[in-house]
C-alpha positions as CSV (number, residue, x, y, z in Angstrom):
1,M,-12.8,-1.2,-4.6
2,S,-12.1,-2.3,-8.1
3,S,-12.4,-5.9,-9.2
4,C,-9.8,-8.1,-7.7
5,C,-8.1,-11.0,-9.6
6,P,-9.9,-14.4,-9.0
7,P,-7.8,-17.0,-7.1
8,R,-5.8,-19.1,-9.4
9,A,-5.0,-22.8,-9.2
10,V,-2.4,-24.1,-6.8
11,A,-0.1,-25.0,-9.7
12,R,1.5,-21.6,-9.6
13,R,5.3,-21.5,-9.6
14,R,8.3,-19.7,-11.2
15,T,8.5,-20.0,-14.9
16,Q,11.6,-19.9,-17.1
17,A,12.0,-18.7,-20.7
18,T,11.9,-21.5,-23.3
19,E,13.4,-21.8,-26.7
20,K,11.2,-21.2,-29.8
21,R,9.7,-24.4,-31.2
22,S,7.0,-25.3,-33.7
23,S,3.4,-24.5,-32.7
24,F,2.5,-28.2,-32.4
25,F,5.5,-29.0,-30.2
26,I,4.7,-26.0,-28.0
27,S,1.1,-27.1,-27.6
28,S,2.1,-30.6,-26.6
29,S,4.9,-29.3,-24.4
30,K,2.5,-27.0,-22.5
31,K,0.0,-29.8,-22.0
32,Q,2.7,-32.1,-20.7
33,Q,4.0,-29.4,-18.4
34,K,0.6,-28.7,-17.0
35,E,0.0,-32.4,-16.3
36,E,3.4,-32.6,-14.6
37,E,2.7,-29.5,-12.5
38,E,-0.7,-30.9,-11.4
39,E,0.9,-34.1,-10.4
40,D,3.7,-32.3,-8.7
41,Y,1.3,-30.2,-6.5
42,E,-1.3,-32.9,-5.8
43,D,0.2,-33.4,-2.3
44,T,0.8,-29.7,-1.5
45,K,-0.6,-28.8,1.9
46,C,-0.8,-25.6,3.8
47,E,2.1,-25.1,6.2
48,E,-0.2,-23.5,8.8
49,C,-3.3,-25.7,8.9
50,G,-1.9,-28.9,7.3
51,S,-4.8,-29.2,4.9
52,G,-4.5,-29.6,1.1
53,E,-8.2,-28.6,0.6
54,L,-9.3,-25.5,-1.3
55,G,-6.4,-25.7,-3.7
56,S,-7.5,-22.6,-5.6
57,E,-6.7,-20.6,-2.4
58,L,-3.4,-22.4,-1.7
59,L,-0.5,-20.1,-2.5
60,L,3.0,-21.3,-3.2
61,C,6.1,-19.4,-2.2
62,D,8.2,-18.4,-5.2
63,Q,11.4,-19.3,-3.2
64,C,10.8,-22.4,-1.1
65,D,7.7,-23.7,-2.9
66,R,5.8,-24.3,0.4
67,G,2.1,-23.8,0.4
68,F,-0.1,-21.5,2.4
69,H,-3.8,-20.8,2.3
70,L,-4.6,-17.2,1.7
71,F,-6.8,-17.1,4.8
72,C,-4.2,-18.9,7.0
73,L,-1.6,-16.2,6.4
74,R,-1.2,-13.4,8.9
75,P,-2.2,-10.8,7.8
76,I,-4.7,-12.5,5.5
77,L,-4.3,-12.0,1.8
78,P,-7.5,-11.2,-0.1
79,C,-6.4,-12.8,-3.3
80,V,-3.5,-14.5,-5.1
81,P,-0.8,-11.9,-5.9
82,I,-0.1,-11.4,-9.6
83,G,3.7,-11.1,-9.2
84,S,6.1,-13.0,-7.2
85,W,5.2,-13.9,-3.6
86,F,7.4,-15.0,-0.7
87,C,6.2,-16.7,2.4
88,P,6.9,-15.2,5.9
89,C,10.1,-17.1,6.3
90,C,11.5,-16.1,2.9
91,S,10.1,-12.6,2.8
92,T,11.8,-9.3,3.6
93,N,8.3,-7.9,4.4
94,P,8.7,-4.7,6.4
95,H,5.8,-5.7,8.6
96,K,8.0,-8.3,10.3
97,T,9.9,-5.6,12.1
98,I,7.8,-2.4,12.1
99,S,9.9,0.6,12.9
100,R,7.9,3.3,14.8
101,F,8.1,6.8,13.4
102,P,9.9,9.2,15.8
103,L,7.6,11.1,18.0
104,V,9.4,14.3,17.2
105,Q,7.3,17.4,16.3
106,T,9.7,18.7,13.6
107,K,9.9,15.3,11.9
108,I,6.1,14.9,11.9
109,I,5.7,18.5,10.5
110,D,8.1,17.7,7.7
111,F,6.6,14.3,6.9
112,F,3.1,15.7,6.6
113,R,4.2,19.0,5.2
114,I,2.2,20.8,7.9
115,Q,1.7,24.5,7.3
116,R,2.2,27.0,10.1
117,S,-1.2,28.4,11.1
118,T,-1.8,32.1,10.5
119,P,-4.5,34.4,11.8
120,T,-6.1,34.4,8.4
121,T,-6.5,30.6,8.2
122,Q,-7.7,30.5,11.8
123,N,-10.3,33.2,11.1
124,V,-11.6,31.4,8.0
125,C,-12.1,28.2,10.0
126,Q,-13.9,30.0,12.8
127,D,-16.1,31.8,10.2
128,I,-17.1,28.5,8.6
129,R,-17.9,27.0,12.0
130,K,-20.1,30.0,13.0
131,K,-21.8,30.0,9.6
132,R,-22.7,26.3,10.0
133,R,-24.1,26.8,13.5
134,R,-26.3,29.7,12.2
135,A,-27.4,27.6,9.2
136,S,-28.3,24.6,11.4
137,S,-30.3,26.8,13.8
138,L,-32.3,28.5,11.0
139,A,-33.0,25.3,9.0
140,T,-34.1,22.8,11.7
141,S,-37.2,22.0,9.7
142,K,-35.2,20.6,6.8
143,K,-35.0,16.8,6.8
144,R,-31.7,16.4,4.9
145,R,-28.8,15.8,7.3
146,R,-25.6,17.5,6.6
147,L,-22.1,16.1,6.7
148,L,-19.9,17.1,9.7
149,A,-16.3,18.0,9.7
150,F,-14.3,15.8,12.0
151,S,-13.5,17.2,15.5
152,P,-9.7,16.9,16.2
153,T,-8.3,15.8,19.5
154,E,-7.7,19.0,21.6
155,D,-4.4,17.7,23.2
156,P,-1.6,18.6,20.8
157,A,0.6,15.9,22.2
158,R,-2.0,13.2,21.5
159,R,-2.4,14.6,17.9
160,L,1.3,14.1,17.4
161,E,0.9,10.4,18.5
162,Q,-2.0,10.0,16.1
163,M,0.0,11.4,13.2
164,A,3.1,9.4,14.2
165,S,1.0,6.2,14.0
166,L,0.0,7.1,10.4
167,A,3.5,8.0,9.5
168,T,4.6,4.6,10.8
169,A,2.1,2.7,8.6
170,L,3.0,4.8,5.5
171,T,6.7,4.3,6.0
172,A,6.3,0.6,6.5
173,T,4.3,0.3,3.3
174,R,6.8,2.6,1.4
175,A,4.2,5.2,0.7
176,Q,4.3,9.0,0.8
177,F,1.7,11.0,2.5
178,S,-0.9,12.8,0.3
179,N,-4.3,14.1,1.2
180,D,-5.4,14.9,-2.4
181,L,-6.0,13.0,-5.6
182,T,-2.8,13.0,-7.6
183,Y,-2.4,13.0,-11.4
184,I,0.9,11.6,-12.6
185,S,2.3,11.8,-16.1
186,G,1.6,8.6,-18.0
187,M,-1.6,7.9,-16.0
188,A,-5.0,9.4,-16.3
189,P,-5.0,13.3,-16.6
190,K,-7.1,15.5,-14.4
191,S,-9.3,16.2,-17.4
192,A,-10.4,12.6,-17.4
193,N,-11.9,12.9,-14.0
194,N,-15.3,14.0,-15.2
195,P,-18.3,12.9,-13.1
196,A,-20.5,13.1,-16.2
197,H,-18.9,9.9,-17.4
198,E,-20.5,7.9,-14.4
199,K,-22.9,5.5,-16.0
200,D,-25.7,6.0,-13.5
201,G,-24.9,9.6,-12.6
202,M,-23.1,10.9,-9.5
203,Q,-24.7,12.8,-6.7
204,V,-23.4,16.4,-6.3
205,L,-22.0,17.4,-2.9
206,S,-24.0,20.3,-1.6
207,R,-22.4,23.7,-0.9
208,E,-22.7,23.2,2.9
209,D,-21.1,19.7,2.7
210,T,-18.4,21.0,0.5
211,E,-17.6,23.6,3.2
212,S,-17.3,20.8,5.7
213,L,-14.9,18.8,3.4
214,N,-12.8,21.9,2.8
215,L,-12.6,22.6,6.5
216,C,-11.3,19.0,7.0
217,K,-8.6,19.6,4.4
218,T,-7.7,23.0,6.0
219,M,-7.4,21.4,9.4
220,M,-5.2,18.6,8.1
221,K,-2.9,21.1,6.5
222,R,-2.5,22.7,9.9
223,G,-1.7,19.4,11.7
224,E,-5.2,19.0,13.1
225,C,-5.8,15.4,12.0
226,P,-9.0,13.3,12.5
227,P,-9.0,11.6,15.9
228,L,-7.7,8.2,14.7
229,M,-4.9,5.9,15.6
230,V,-3.3,3.4,13.1
231,V,-2.4,0.1,14.9
232,F,-0.9,-3.2,13.6
233,D,-3.0,-6.3,14.1
234,P,-1.4,-9.7,13.4
235,V,-4.5,-10.9,11.6
236,E,-5.8,-7.7,9.8
237,G,-2.5,-6.0,9.3
238,F,-2.6,-2.2,9.7
239,T,-6.0,-1.0,10.8
240,V,-7.6,2.2,12.2
241,E,-9.2,2.9,15.6
242,A,-11.2,5.9,16.8
243,D,-9.3,7.8,19.4
244,K,-12.4,9.7,20.7
245,L,-16.1,9.6,20.1
246,I,-17.0,10.3,16.4
247,K,-20.5,11.4,15.6
248,D,-22.7,10.0,12.9
249,L,-22.2,11.6,9.4
250,T,-18.7,12.9,10.3
251,I,-16.3,13.1,7.3
252,I,-13.5,10.7,8.3
253,T,-11.3,11.2,5.3
254,E,-11.1,11.4,1.6
255,Y,-9.9,8.3,-0.3
256,V,-6.8,9.5,-2.2
257,G,-4.0,8.3,-4.3
258,D,-2.8,8.3,-8.0
259,V,-5.7,8.4,-10.5
260,D,-5.5,6.0,-13.4
261,Y,-7.6,4.3,-16.0
262,L,-9.2,1.0,-14.8
263,Q,-8.2,-0.8,-18.0
264,R,-4.5,-0.1,-17.1
265,R,-5.0,-1.5,-13.6
266,E,-7.2,-4.6,-14.1
267,N,-4.2,-6.9,-13.5
268,D,-2.7,-4.7,-10.8
269,D,-1.3,-6.5,-7.8
270,G,-2.6,-3.9,-5.3
271,D,-5.3,-4.8,-2.9
272,S,-6.5,-1.2,-2.1
273,I,-7.6,0.1,-5.5
274,M,-10.8,2.2,-5.3
275,T,-13.4,2.8,-8.0
276,L,-13.5,6.6,-8.8
277,I,-15.7,6.6,-11.9
278,S,-17.6,3.6,-13.3
279,A,-18.3,4.8,-16.8
280,A,-20.7,3.4,-19.4
281,N,-17.7,3.4,-21.7
282,P,-15.1,1.2,-19.9
283,S,-12.2,3.1,-21.4
284,K,-13.3,6.1,-19.3
285,S,-13.6,4.3,-16.0
286,L,-11.1,5.5,-13.4
287,V,-9.6,4.1,-10.2
288,I,-7.6,5.5,-7.2
289,C,-4.3,3.7,-6.6
290,P,-3.0,4.4,-3.1
291,D,0.1,2.2,-3.2
292,K,2.6,5.1,-3.6
293,R,0.8,8.2,-2.3
294,S,-2.0,7.9,0.2
295,N,-3.5,8.9,3.6
296,I,-5.2,7.1,6.5
297,A,-8.0,5.8,4.2
298,R,-5.7,3.1,2.8
299,F,-5.5,1.4,6.3
300,I,-9.2,1.3,7.1
301,N,-10.3,-2.3,6.7
302,G,-13.3,-3.9,5.1
303,I,-16.1,-6.0,6.6
304,N,-16.8,-9.6,5.8
305,N,-20.1,-9.0,4.0
306,H,-20.7,-12.8,3.8
307,T,-21.7,-13.0,7.5
308,Q,-24.1,-11.2,9.7
309,E,-21.5,-10.7,12.3
310,G,-19.2,-9.1,9.7
311,R,-21.9,-6.8,8.5
312,K,-22.6,-5.6,12.0
313,K,-19.0,-4.2,12.2
314,Q,-19.6,-1.6,9.5
315,N,-19.5,1.9,10.9
316,L,-18.5,3.9,7.8
317,K,-20.0,4.3,4.3
318,C,-18.0,4.9,1.2
319,V,-19.7,7.5,-1.1
320,R,-18.7,9.0,-4.4
321,Y,-19.5,12.7,-5.0
322,N,-19.3,15.3,-7.7
323,V,-17.4,18.0,-5.9
324,D,-17.1,21.1,-8.0
325,G,-17.0,19.1,-11.3
326,E,-14.5,16.5,-10.0
327,A,-15.3,12.9,-8.8
328,R,-14.2,12.4,-5.2
329,V,-14.6,9.5,-2.7
330,L,-15.4,10.2,0.9
331,L,-15.5,7.9,3.9
332,V,-18.3,9.0,6.3
333,A,-19.4,7.7,9.6
334,N,-22.8,6.0,9.3
335,R,-23.4,5.9,13.1
336,D,-21.8,7.1,16.2
337,I,-18.4,5.5,16.7
338,S,-17.1,4.9,20.2
339,K,-13.5,5.6,21.3
340,G,-11.4,2.5,20.7
341,E,-13.7,1.1,18.1
342,R,-12.1,-0.1,14.9
343,L,-13.3,1.5,11.6
344,Y,-14.8,-0.7,8.8
345,Y,-16.7,-0.2,5.6
346,D,-18.0,-2.4,2.8
347,Y,-15.4,-2.9,0.1
348,N,-18.3,-4.1,-2.1
349,A,-20.5,-1.1,-1.9
350,Y,-20.5,-0.6,-5.7
351,E,-19.4,-4.0,-7.0
352,N,-19.6,-7.5,-5.5
353,E,-16.2,-8.6,-6.8
354,Y,-13.8,-8.0,-3.8
355,P,-13.1,-11.3,-2.0
356,T,-14.1,-10.6,1.6
357,E,-15.2,-14.1,2.7
358,H,-12.1,-14.7,4.9
359,F,-12.1,-11.2,6.5
360,V,-12.5,-11.3,10.3
């Protein structure tokens, strides 16, 4: 994830435009205003726990001015939002009444833009699977372990339920489904996504692993999704569970969204921004922004890497690869994952700037 804004002081409330004055008067006025605000908020307490401690993590509603600790909110907020924020009572947050996506095949096909399978695409997938089986049997002496394509649930009805759960989460967060990186006019162009800009170099995805990734993409286009369910947890918000056994080194999904320059997003209010390229020249660093277009990766939660218990939950790793000359981010199982187990990875795999100390 990209760097997240540091928590700001409790004296955070709506501001109004002021008339132009002399610089001295403005300076004195600002100082007086700051002192008045500090006095005004000295007695602010969290509405949930009743404590006024940890003022830097006490957030004020922009409508009723009541205070809430970031970690007392449900779901927890990772950091103070940059824009306006409204408490649960004042908010029109869609999470309050989550509307389930219709479990109707035609609606799900339209939502995910699923392509009708043809004999050609089916034969291609079968050829890839056969080729991988032959390769694995002939190269057992090689130590390098290859990535596996996910194994979809065989029951078509269950797959519809899985996809409906993702459609529910995307709809609730007002996002469109996308399973690829998107390049939007006014943001970073596709030509900017050059792995050569990575300051410490980027590992190249092997030909065999690229085949596995492409197979995952092809299956998803046919409506054969990874065996995952998106559920809503009152503490964690939307989160993802395995719906069948997932083997170690299985490709879960690619992290996708709109690609933009980091410098344009440093003050972004989103909490799901992912590093794509960390360049030696900061002007060339790129991030993935999944707030408008995304897939299931957006709803996979992070571990609390400040506690041993939190670190034990990690069952995925987040890896950046050079795939055919384009930087891509994959979420891959780093051990066998049991059915019903929730998926977690370390948001601070590359930087230690994402605030996870209050994650469950």
